[in-house]
N, C-alpha and C positions, 0 to 999 in steps of 0.2 A: 181618376181612380185606378183605371187599368194600367195607366202609365206608371203610377206609383208602385203598383204591385209588381210590374215588370222590372223596375230598377231596385226594388226593395232588397233582393238578394245581394246585389252588388254593394249596397250600402252596408249591409251586415258583414259581408266579407271584408270590406275596407275598414270598418270599425275594429274588427278582430285583428287584422293585420297591424293596425296602428297601436292598439291598446296593449298587446302582449309585450313588445319590446320596451314600451314606455313605463308600464305599471308593474310588470312581472318581477317578483322577488325584490321589490324596492327596499325592503327593510332587512335583507339578509345580512349584509355587511354592517359592522358598527360604524359610527360616525368617523369620517376620514380626517386625517391630519391636515392642517393648514386652513384653507379658506372655509371649508364646510364646518370644521370644528370651531373656528373663530366665530363664524356667523351663528352657529348653534348656541354658543355661550352668550353672544350678544342678545340672542332671542330669549333665552331662559331668564336672563337678568332683566330684560325689558318686561317680561311677563310678571316678574317679581316686584321690581321697583316702580313699575307703571310710568316710567319716563319714556315717552314716545318720540322724543326729539333727539336726545343724546344717548348714544349707545355706550354700554359698559362692558368691560371684560375683567373678570376676577375682582369685582367690586370697585373698579376705578374707571373713569371716563376713557373711552378707547380712541386713541389717536393713531393707532397702527392701521385699523380698518376705517377709512375715512369716506367710504361710499355712502350715498344717501340710503335711507333705511326702508325703501318700499318692500324689498324681499323680506327683511326682518319683520316688518309689520305683518305681512301675510303669515309668516312662520309663527309669530307671537299669537295671532288669532287662532291658529290651529293648535298651538300648545294649550291655550285656554279651553279649546273645545275637546281635544282628544288626549291631552297630556304630553309630557316631554318625552319624545321617542324619535326614532328614525323617520317614521311616516310623517310626523308633523313638520320635520325639517325638510324632507325631500318632496313632499306632495306638491308644493308650489311649483317646483321645477318640472315635475311630471305633468301637471295641469297646463303649464305654459307650453310644454311640448305638444300636448294634444291640441291646444288652441292654435298653435302655429300650423299644425297639419290641417285643421279645419279652415284656417284662413287661406292656405294655399288652394285647398279644394274649392272653396266658395269662389275665390277669384277665378280659377280656371273654369268652373262650371257656369257661373253666372255672368262673368264679364267677358271671358274669352269664348264662352259657349262650347266648352270642350270638356266633357265629363272624364274621358279617359286620360287626358293630360293631367288633370288633378289627381286621379286615382294612382297613376304611375308615379307622379312626382312625390306623393306622400310615401308610397312604398319605397322609393329610392331613398328618401330622407331617413326613414327609420331603419334602413339597411346600411346607413353610412356610419362607419366606425368613429368618425370625428364628431358625430352628433349624439349617438346613443352610447354614452360612456360616462365615466366619472368626471367630475368637474363641469359637466353640461347637464344632460337630462336625468342622470342616474344619482345625482347627489344634490345637496342643498346649497349649491354655489349660485353665483349671479348669472351665469351665461345662458341658461335655458330661458329664463325670464327676459334677459336682454335680447336674445335672438327672436323671441316672440314680438317684442316691440319694434326691433329694427326691421323685421319682416313686414310688419304693418306700415312702418315708415315708407318702405320701398313701394309697397302695393298702393297705398293711398296717394303717394306722390305721383306714381304713374297714372292712376285713374284720373286724378285731377288734370294733369297735363294733357291727357288724351281726351277727356270728356268736358272739362271746364265746369264741372258741377261744384258749386261753392262749398257744399257740405264736406267734401273731401279735403279742403284746406284745413277745416277745423279738426277733422279726424286725424289728419297728418300731424298737427301740432299736439293733439292729445297723446298720440303715440310717441312723439318726441319727448313730451313731459314724462311719460312712463319710462322711457328708455334712460333718460338722465337721472330720474329718481331711483332707477335700479342700479346703474353703474357709472354715474357721472359722465365725464366727457366721452367715454367709450360709446355712449348712446348716439353720438353724432357723427360717427366715422363714415356713414354713408352720405353725408351732406355734400362732400366734394363731387362724388359721382352724380348725384341728383342735379347739382348745379351745372355740371358739364352737359348733362342730357338736356336741361332747360335751354342752355346756350345753343346746342345742336338743333333744337326744334324752333329756335328763334322766338321763345316764349318769355324771355326775361322781362322785357318792357311791359308786356301785358300783365305779368304777375305783379310787377312793382306798381302798376296803376290800379291794382285791385284792392279795395279797402278791406276786403275779408282777409287778405294776407296779413295786414297789420293787426287786425283784431285777433286773428289766430296766433300771431306772434306774441301779442300781449298775454293771451291765454296760456302760452308756454312760459314766457319769461317771468311774469310776476310771481307765480308759485315757486319757481326755482330760486329767484333772488330772495324771496321771503324766507325760504328754508335755510339757505346758506347764511344769511345775515342773522337769523334767529339762533342757529347753532353756534355761530361765532360769539354771539352775545352770551349764551349760557356756557360756552366752553371756549374761552379765549385761547387763541393759537390754532384753532381748527382750520381756518383758511390757509394758514402757512403749511399745516400738515397736508392739506389737500394738494397744494402746489408741489410739495416734495414727493408725495406718494403717487399722484395721478397725472399731473401735468408735466412739469419739468423733469420730475423724477423718472418715471417709467419710459417716457418717450425719448428724451435726449441723452440718457445715460442708463447703464445696466443696473437693474434693481435686483438685489438678493441673488446675484450670480447667474441670472437667467440669460446667458449670452449665446446667441446662435448666429449663423451666417445669414446673409440677405435672402438666400433661397430656402431658408428653413421651412416657411409655410407652404411654398410650392411643393417641396418634397413631401411634407406631412400630408397635404391634401391629396395629391395626385398619385402618390406611391404607397401610402399607408392607410389614410382614413377613407379614401374611396378605393375599393378593390379594383384591380386592373380591368375587370369586365365592365365596371362602371366608368372609370376615369377615361378610358379610350373613347367613350361615347360623348364626352363633353363637347369637343370641337365639331364632330358630325352633327350633334344636336343643335349647336349654335347655327351652323350653316343651314340645316333644315328649317330652323325657326325663321331665318332671314329669307329663305328662298321659297319654301313650300308652305306658306301660311297665309291667313287673312291679313289685311293691312294692319289691324290692331295688334295681332300677334307679332307681326314683323317689327312694329314699333316697340313692342314689349321686349323682344329679344335684343334690339339695339340698346334699350334701357338696361337690360341685364348685363350685357357685355361691358358697358361703361362702368356700372356699379361694381361688378365683380373685380375688374382690373383695378379700379380706383381703391377699393377696400383692401385687396391683397397688397397693393403697392404701399399703402399707408402703414399697415401692420408690419410689413417687411422692413420699412425704413426705421420703425421704432426699435430702440436699442434693447428693450426688454421683450423677450419672446417666450411665449408658452403656447403649447399646441391648442389649448381650448380657446385662445383669443380669436381663432379662426371660425368659431362656431357660427356666427351670424351669416357667413357666406354659404353655408350648406343648403338652406332653403332655396337660394337663387341658383346654385349649381344643380339642384335636383330638377329644376325646370329644364335646364339645358340637356341633361341626360335623358329625361323623360320624353322630350320632344322627338328625339330620334326613334325611340322605342314606339311611341304612340303613332307616328306616321307609318311605320312598317306594320304595326298591329292593325291600323285602319285599312291599309291596303289588303292585308290578308282577309279581313272581314268582308271587304268589298268583293274580292275574288271568290269567296266561298259562301256568300250569302244565299245563293240559290242551290247550294249543294248540301243536302242534309248530312251526308256521310263525312263531309270535311269541315262542318261548322266549328268543330272543336279545335281546328288547327291554329287560329289566331290566339286562343287562350293557352294552348300548349307552348306557342312561341313566347308569350308573356311569362309563363311559369319558368321556361328554360332560361330566359335572360335574368330573371330576378331571384330565382330559387337559391342559388349559391350565396349571394350577398345577404339575402334576408335570413337564411338559416344560420349563417355565421353570426348575424346580429342576435338571433335568439340564443345561440350557443354562448355568447358572451354574457348574457344576463341570466341564463338558466342556472339556478343554484350557485351563484358566484362563490368562489373560494379565494382565500388569500394567496397571493404570490409568496414564494419561499422567502423573499427578501422583506416581506411585510408581516410575516407571522409573529415575530418577536415584538414588532412595533405595536401590534394590536392585542397582545395577550391580556394585558390588564383591562383593556376596554371590554373584551368578552367576559371577563370575570365580573366586572362592575355591572354590565348589562344583565348577566345572569342573576346577580344579587338583586337588581332592580325588579326583575320579573318573577323571581322565585320566592314564594312566601317562606320557605324554610330558612332563608338567609336572614330574615328580618330581626331575629331576636338577639343574635350574638354581636356585640360591638367589636369592631375591627379597625385597624389603622393601616392606611397606605403610606409607605415610607418612600420619600423621594430625596434626591440629592440637592438640587437647586430650586426647581419649580415643577409643578404638576403639568404634564403635557396637556394641550388644549382638548384633545379628543377624550382624555380621561376626566378632565374638569367638567365637561358636559354631564357625564354620568354621575359624578360626585354631586353636582348641583341638583340633578334629578333625584338622587337619593335623599338629599337634604330636604327637598320639597315634600317628599313622602315620609319624612321623619324616620328614615331607615338608618340605623347607626353605622356610619362609616366615616372615619376621620382621616385627615392628612397630617403627617408630622415629618420633621427631619429626624435624623438618627439620634441627635443629642436630646430629643424630647421623649424618647422611648422610656417607659417605666416598667418595673417588675409586674408580672401578672397580665400584661397586654398580649393580645393576638395581633400580629402584624403580617403584612404581605409586601412583597417587592419582586420585581423582575429585573432590576438593575444589578449587574454583576458587582459593581463597586459596593453597593449597599449590602448585598448578600455576603460578600467576603468580609465586610466590616462587622456584620452581625455575628458571624462565626468567630471572629476574633475577640469581640467585646462582651458578648452575652452568653449566659447559660440558657439553653433553649431545647425544645424538641420541634421537629418538623411535623406539622399536622397534615399537610397536603402538598403535593408537587404536581404541577401541570406544566410540563415543558420547562420554560425558564421562570415561571411564576411559582414562588414558594411561600407557603403559609407557616409562620413561626409562632410558637408559644414561648414567651419570654419569662424566665424565672428570676432573673437578676443578672448583675454584671459578674464577669469572671474575676477571680482574685488577681490583683495586680502582678503578683509574682508567678502567675500561671504561664 
């Protein structure tokens, strides 16, 4: 009990340090374009049509987003519990980030017997720009949940290889199942590194002779095969779309114009996403882990090196490159950085343990190293604002969200006018409005009638309205204009 009281404050500090960048201001920005908005629409339609196998977008089966629906299932459950909003879409990503941090800590504290390595690793992780950002932990995209499962894959694989406890084989394959059901083949990108580590430890034959390996493999394969076959049955052409979008498509050719050099991820990770003060500690941390550690920790750092290099090499070879594809490597890198800091911190604690006047020195050292990256992480999430280049893109989303939240908007019917199709981030709010029976419609310009109130932020639409209709402007918010239509202009006007 005294021991728990003694470490209690450290746990509270750690929980605070982790929770603020993960959960703070999570719903400030509206749903973001592309992956998050696409998933949000899949989710709100699943909540409506109750089809838990085939995802839908704008009323049609979705063959653009072909990933398995584990994240969408979680988001759908939250929509049913708390309604369709930013929190229900983003909370699974935030919870996955918290669980990732807890996993790192428990592994460090219970398996490596090193509280401070876990403490520092987690703090480094939530201070990493490549981890606490849009597309990963701050939005309802796949990559935070994927990173949680790939982190478990790595930790369970190492624990089994190191301890030979059979339950970790099953936990490993459960984590693999979660990763694949989150983002398909991307969930298996650590497999080559794990395989090479098994070879280096001369454990391959032992593993292949273990019946629990095959039972665990069945536990993983049967649900995956069942899911893909079932979805193909109910949506013919799904497997072909999976091949084009996820397998042959993204890996061997450039998808959607996302072309970068081979060194793209190395540059992103070590010069942008990890601040200089952290990135320079990766190699010293690896050396420290290999030289000044217990035998278990030395083996773990060998495991980390192989997996980090293997993963970065695989995503670098892939032709389609996006910065958030590197998210799963940050928990592993956080161990490398943390090890160097932890060793120096422990030395300072040892040298000052009998000197009351200098006991604070180790903690000042820790604060000095981590303060700048951590405060920058907080600054990124504190009351986030739109970039100048995004303000126009999300004007209509803000309007629709205000209409969804503000009771004063609910009585007056209004129509959003678009040229070709409604943007996905706007479609989510339109679907949310429809669920609450708040009158807001979508129309093309040729469907507008006299007496209607309409809105648009598209310049082509606004220019056409001014040429075609008699109107008054009811409201102007930057590029978004609300028109009251009285009829068409005379043709000779």
